[in-house]
ChimeraX commands (.cxc) that place a marker at each C-alpha (Angstrom):
marker #1 position -8.15,-4.64,9.23 radius 0.5
marker #1 position -5.15,-5.58,11.42 radius 0.5
marker #1 position -5.46,-6.75,14.98 radius 0.5
marker #1 position -2.80,-5.44,17.35 radius 0.5
marker #1 position -1.99,-9.02,18.30 radius 0.5
marker #1 position -1.03,-9.85,14.71 radius 0.5
marker #1 position 2.71,-10.46,14.64 radius 0.5
marker #1 position 5.00,-9.46,11.79 radius 0.5
marker #1 position 6.83,-12.13,9.84 radius 0.5
marker #1 position 9.95,-13.56,11.44 radius 0.5
marker #1 position 12.81,-11.17,10.90 radius 0.5
marker #1 position 10.54,-8.21,10.09 radius 0.5
marker #1 position 11.52,-4.79,11.37 radius 0.5
marker #1 position 8.75,-3.62,13.72 radius 0.5
marker #1 position 8.29,0.14,14.05 radius 0.5
marker #1 position 6.42,0.87,17.29 radius 0.5
marker #1 position 4.57,3.99,18.20 radius 0.5
marker #1 position 0.98,4.76,19.04 radius 0.5
marker #1 position -0.37,6.70,16.06 radius 0.5
marker #1 position 3.16,7.99,15.46 radius 0.5
marker #1 position 4.86,8.75,12.17 radius 0.5
marker #1 position 7.89,6.82,10.97 radius 0.5
marker #1 position 9.88,8.19,8.03 radius 0.5
marker #1 position 12.14,6.28,5.67 radius 0.5
marker #1 position 14.34,9.06,4.25 radius 0.5
marker #1 position 15.40,9.39,0.61 radius 0.5
marker #1 position 18.93,8.16,1.40 radius 0.5
marker #1 position 17.76,5.01,3.23 radius 0.5
marker #1 position 17.56,1.50,1.75 radius 0.5
marker #1 position 15.85,-1.17,3.84 radius 0.5
marker #1 position 15.97,-4.85,2.96 radius 0.5
marker #1 position 13.35,-6.79,4.89 radius 0.5
marker #1 position 9.71,-6.56,5.88 radius 0.5
marker #1 position 8.34,-3.55,7.80 radius 0.5
marker #1 position 5.41,-3.46,10.21 radius 0.5
marker #1 position 4.28,-0.18,11.78 radius 0.5
marker #1 position 1.37,0.38,14.13 radius 0.5
marker #1 position 1.04,4.01,13.03 radius 0.5
marker #1 position 1.79,6.00,9.89 radius 0.5
marker #1 position 4.74,5.33,7.59 radius 0.5
marker #1 position 6.22,7.74,5.04 radius 0.5
marker #1 position 8.60,6.23,2.47 radius 0.5
marker #1 position 10.91,8.48,0.45 radius 0.5
marker #1 position 13.70,5.89,0.27 radius 0.5
marker #1 position 13.78,2.29,-0.92 radius 0.5
marker #1 position 12.19,-0.72,0.77 radius 0.5
marker #1 position 12.91,-4.23,-0.50 radius 0.5
marker #1 position 10.30,-6.19,1.43 radius 0.5
marker #1 position 6.65,-6.23,2.44 radius 0.5
marker #1 position 5.09,-3.30,4.31 radius 0.5
marker #1 position 2.17,-3.44,6.76 radius 0.5
marker #1 position 0.98,-0.25,8.48 radius 0.5
marker #1 position -2.07,1.86,9.29 radius 0.5
marker #1 position -1.34,4.69,6.84 radius 0.5
marker #1 position 1.30,4.59,4.09 radius 0.5
marker #1 position 2.43,7.66,2.22 radius 0.5
marker #1 position 5.01,7.14,-0.49 radius 0.5
marker #1 position 6.93,10.08,-1.95 radius 0.5
marker #1 position 7.60,10.49,-5.67 radius 0.5
marker #1 position 11.19,9.20,-5.32 radius 0.5
marker #1 position 10.16,6.28,-3.09 radius 0.5
marker #1 position 10.64,2.72,-4.31 radius 0.5
marker #1 position 8.97,-0.34,-2.82 radius 0.5
marker #1 position 9.72,-3.87,-4.04 radius 0.5
marker #1 position 7.24,-5.90,-2.02 radius 0.5
marker #1 position 3.60,-6.18,-1.06 radius 0.5
marker #1 position 1.82,-3.34,0.73 radius 0.5
marker #1 position -1.02,-3.76,3.21 radius 0.5
marker #1 position -2.50,-0.63,4.84 radius 0.5
marker #1 position -5.78,0.91,5.93 radius 0.5
marker #1 position -4.98,4.01,3.86 radius 0.5
marker #1 position -2.30,4.25,1.18 radius 0.5
marker #1 position -1.14,7.13,-1.01 radius 0.5
marker #1 position 1.27,5.96,-3.72 radius 0.5
marker #1 position 3.39,8.49,-5.62 radius 0.5
marker #1 position 6.56,6.54,-6.47 radius 0.5
marker #1 position 7.42,3.11,-7.84 radius 0.5
marker #1 position 5.86,-0.09,-6.45 radius 0.5
marker #1 position 6.62,-3.62,-7.62 radius 0.5
marker #1 position 4.12,-5.76,-5.70 radius 0.5
marker #1 position 0.49,-5.99,-4.69 radius 0.5
marker #1 position -1.22,-3.15,-2.85 radius 0.5
marker #1 position -4.12,-3.87,-0.48 radius 0.5
marker #1 position -5.75,-0.86,1.19 radius 0.5
marker #1 position -9.19,0.19,2.34 radius 0.5
marker #1 position -8.65,3.67,0.86 radius 0.5
marker #1 position -6.13,3.87,-2.00 radius 0.5
marker #1 position -4.88,6.95,-3.84 radius 0.5
marker #1 position -2.57,6.57,-6.85 radius 0.5
marker #1 position -0.92,9.90,-7.70 radius 0.5
marker #1 position 0.09,10.99,-11.21 radius 0.5
marker #1 position 3.78,10.25,-10.60 radius 0.5
marker #1 position 3.09,6.66,-9.48 radius 0.5
marker #1 position 4.33,3.60,-11.36 radius 0.5
marker #1 position 2.75,0.41,-10.01 radius 0.5
marker #1 position 3.48,-3.08,-11.27 radius 0.5
marker #1 position 1.14,-5.35,-9.34 radius 0.5
marker #1 position -2.48,-5.97,-8.42 radius 0.5
marker #1 position -4.55,-3.45,-6.45 radius 0.5
marker #1 position -7.23,-4.36,-3.88 radius 0.5
marker #1 position -9.30,-1.54,-2.36 radius 0.5
marker #1 position -12.68,-0.30,-1.08 radius 0.5
marker #1 position -12.22,3.25,-2.37 radius 0.5
marker #1 position -9.84,4.15,-5.18 radius 0.5
marker #1 position -8.61,7.37,-6.75 radius 0.5
marker #1 position -6.17,7.45,-9.67 radius 0.5
marker #1 position -4.71,10.71,-10.97 radius 0.5
marker #1 position -4.26,11.17,-14.71 radius 0.5
marker #1 position -0.74,10.21,-15.77 radius 0.5
marker #1 position -0.34,7.40,-13.23 radius 0.5
marker #1 position 0.67,4.01,-14.63 radius 0.5
marker #1 position -0.65,0.76,-13.22 radius 0.5
marker #1 position 0.15,-2.65,-14.68 radius 0.5
marker #1 position -2.02,-5.10,-12.75 radius 0.5
marker #1 position -5.56,-6.16,-11.87 radius 0.5
marker #1 position -8.03,-4.09,-9.86 radius 0.5
marker #1 position -10.17,-5.81,-7.22 radius 0.5
marker #1 position -12.85,-4.05,-5.21 radius 0.5
marker #1 position -13.22,-5.20,-1.57 radius 0.5
marker #1 position -16.80,-5.28,-0.32 radius 0.5
marker #1 position -17.52,-3.26,2.82 radius 0.5
marker #1 position -18.64,-5.28,5.83 radius 0.5
marker #1 position -22.33,-6.03,5.34 radius 0.5
marker #1 position -22.23,-4.95,1.68 radius 0.5
marker #1 position -23.09,-7.36,-1.09 radius 0.5
marker #1 position -20.11,-8.10,-3.35 radius 0.5
marker #1 position -20.03,-6.46,-6.76 radius 0.5
marker #1 position -21.58,-8.53,-9.53 radius 0.5
marker #1 position -20.08,-8.81,-12.97 radius 0.5
marker #1 position -22.43,-7.68,-15.70 radius 0.5
marker #1 position -21.57,-8.74,-19.22 radius 0.5
marker #1 position -21.61,-6.12,-21.93 radius 0.5
marker #1 position -22.86,-7.03,-25.38 radius 0.5
marker #1 position -21.46,-4.97,-28.23 radius 0.5
marker link #1:1,2 radius 0.2
marker link #1:2,3 radius 0.2
marker link #1:3,4 radius 0.2
marker link #1:4,5 radius 0.2
marker link #1:5,6 radius 0.2
marker link #1:6,7 radius 0.2
marker link #1:7,8 radius 0.2
marker link #1:8,9 radius 0.2
marker link #1:9,10 radius 0.2
marker link #1:10,11 radius 0.2
marker link #1:11,12 radius 0.2
marker link #1:12,13 radius 0.2
marker link #1:13,14 radius 0.2
marker link #1:14,15 radius 0.2
marker link #1:15,16 radius 0.2
marker link #1:16,17 radius 0.2
marker link #1:17,18 radius 0.2
marker link #1:18,19 radius 0.2
marker link #1:19,20 radius 0.2
marker link #1:20,21 radius 0.2
marker link #1:21,22 radius 0.2
marker link #1:22,23 radius 0.2
marker link #1:23,24 radius 0.2
marker link #1:24,25 radius 0.2
marker link #1:25,26 radius 0.2
marker link #1:26,27 radius 0.2
marker link #1:27,28 radius 0.2
marker link #1:28,29 radius 0.2
marker link #1:29,30 radius 0.2
marker link #1:30,31 radius 0.2
marker link #1:31,32 radius 0.2
marker link #1:32,33 radius 0.2
marker link #1:33,34 radius 0.2
marker link #1:34,35 radius 0.2
marker link #1:35,36 radius 0.2
marker link #1:36,37 radius 0.2
marker link #1:37,38 radius 0.2
marker link #1:38,39 radius 0.2
marker link #1:39,40 radius 0.2
marker link #1:40,41 radius 0.2
marker link #1:41,42 radius 0.2
marker link #1:42,43 radius 0.2
marker link #1:43,44 radius 0.2
marker link #1:44,45 radius 0.2
marker link #1:45,46 radius 0.2
marker link #1:46,47 radius 0.2
marker link #1:47,48 radius 0.2
marker link #1:48,49 radius 0.2
marker link #1:49,50 radius 0.2
marker link #1:50,51 radius 0.2
marker link #1:51,52 radius 0.2
marker link #1:52,53 radius 0.2
marker link #1:53,54 radius 0.2
marker link #1:54,55 radius 0.2
marker link #1:55,56 radius 0.2
marker link #1:56,57 radius 0.2
marker link #1:57,58 radius 0.2
marker link #1:58,59 radius 0.2
marker link #1:59,60 radius 0.2
marker link #1:60,61 radius 0.2
marker link #1:61,62 radius 0.2
marker link #1:62,63 radius 0.2
marker link #1:63,64 radius 0.2
marker link #1:64,65 radius 0.2
marker link #1:65,66 radius 0.2
marker link #1:66,67 radius 0.2
marker link #1:67,68 radius 0.2
marker link #1:68,69 radius 0.2
marker link #1:69,70 radius 0.2
marker link #1:70,71 radius 0.2
marker link #1:71,72 radius 0.2
marker link #1:72,73 radius 0.2
marker link #1:73,74 radius 0.2
marker link #1:74,75 radius 0.2
marker link #1:75,76 radius 0.2
marker link #1:76,77 radius 0.2
marker link #1:77,78 radius 0.2
marker link #1:78,79 radius 0.2
marker link #1:79,80 radius 0.2
marker link #1:80,81 radius 0.2
marker link #1:81,82 radius 0.2
marker link #1:82,83 radius 0.2
marker link #1:83,84 radius 0.2
marker link #1:84,85 radius 0.2
marker link #1:85,86 radius 0.2
marker link #1:86,87 radius 0.2
marker link #1:87,88 radius 0.2
marker link #1:88,89 radius 0.2
marker link #1:89,90 radius 0.2
marker link #1:90,91 radius 0.2
marker link #1:91,92 radius 0.2
marker link #1:92,93 radius 0.2
marker link #1:93,94 radius 0.2
marker link #1:94,95 radius 0.2
marker link #1:95,96 radius 0.2
marker link #1:96,97 radius 0.2
marker link #1:97,98 radius 0.2
marker link #1:98,99 radius 0.2
marker link #1:99,100 radius 0.2
marker link #1:100,101 radius 0.2
marker link #1:101,102 radius 0.2
marker link #1:102,103 radius 0.2
marker link #1:103,104 radius 0.2
marker link #1:104,105 radius 0.2
marker link #1:105,106 radius 0.2
marker link #1:106,107 radius 0.2
marker link #1:107,108 radius 0.2
marker link #1:108,109 radius 0.2
marker link #1:109,110 radius 0.2
marker link #1:110,111 radius 0.2
marker link #1:111,112 radius 0.2
marker link #1:112,113 radius 0.2
marker link #1:113,114 radius 0.2
marker link #1:114,115 radius 0.2
marker link #1:115,116 radius 0.2
marker link #1:116,117 radius 0.2
marker link #1:117,118 radius 0.2
marker link #1:118,119 radius 0.2
marker link #1:119,120 radius 0.2
marker link #1:120,121 radius 0.2
marker link #1:121,122 radius 0.2
marker link #1:122,123 radius 0.2
marker link #1:123,124 radius 0.2
marker link #1:124,125 radius 0.2
marker link #1:125,126 radius 0.2
marker link #1:126,127 radius 0.2
marker link #1:127,128 radius 0.2
marker link #1:128,129 radius 0.2
marker link #1:129,130 radius 0.2
marker link #1:130,131 radius 0.2
marker link #1:131,132 radius 0.2
marker link #1:132,133 radius 0.2
marker link #1:133,134 radius 0.2
view
């Protein structure tokens, strides 16, 4: 999904590490975009866009910005769009924004206020809308 040559936005904090894990602790507030080549775990607050391979958000985590990841597990609050190949929304999650995914799992109790868009796999025909007559 992301080429290694893709550069983060100007002024973005770039977390480097080959398949490493970067953790944003519960007492940390970051204002600005984040780009990580590996995994990112957010228990604190991020006010900006996030791009990484794997995002895991803790229940107390807060993200005010757009998320783009290969795999994302959301358990806290998100105000922004989420784009992920594999997306899991846990029961404690509160998402205000659109979701774009190839595979999706939503636990009972989760709240999502936004539109859902399925991404077609490479070589797969896009989903067709079928009207339902009542």
